[in-house]
Steps between C-alpha positions, in 0.01 A plus 500: 500500500257495216208267579130543450200343686163439314174598675424126559843443668466820704159390626631152598803652679293762679260231620802297635639806674160587648446153629838497668386766743850648520490867391795596289585141389597409148500202273832314482524356156780259425521424133734228371576349164266201440153419387346499157581859422843488666372651832360364823415685812461482876322781679384594848403811700794638706508787753845608369732408222759225574872585481594551134144574397410825330173672601328603170173690497280452184174677482481526887594123553814411688700226348804347678713365223832295548775562250416205271137617483606856409713366208226274367216751543676806357276618215231245571132528593358297791147378428261275692264245349234296660347212306334173604819320415762724667553817696808704518732766378601530139817675402483676158843594372522653154869405490416120539221349306645148503182345628227700322302187406489332837279763654619454858751784509665393824202428736565510867216325676372646834494225753298511820642763725614722203866372488627290214 
């Protein structure tokens, strides 16, 4: 699995994991087709991967990725942006620049409680 995480995304994910209070937990990231860039996401802190998930470690961060997420994220970079208008993950995929002008890049907003 070839996926990268920017420092901004790593900081956000580490904060979520730290706030969960569950040592050894990881971020389950479900990415689906949809959204402006072609990707939309749901995420939450989980103690263990769910059946069918792959546990992937990127720069010391555990990601639990379902099969569809692994297919869509292969070769991509996970970023995190926080602006007054929106907050969320941005998926930068060099293979798919279909929405370069919209600027949202597949935002996944973090709702109260950390689960989308």
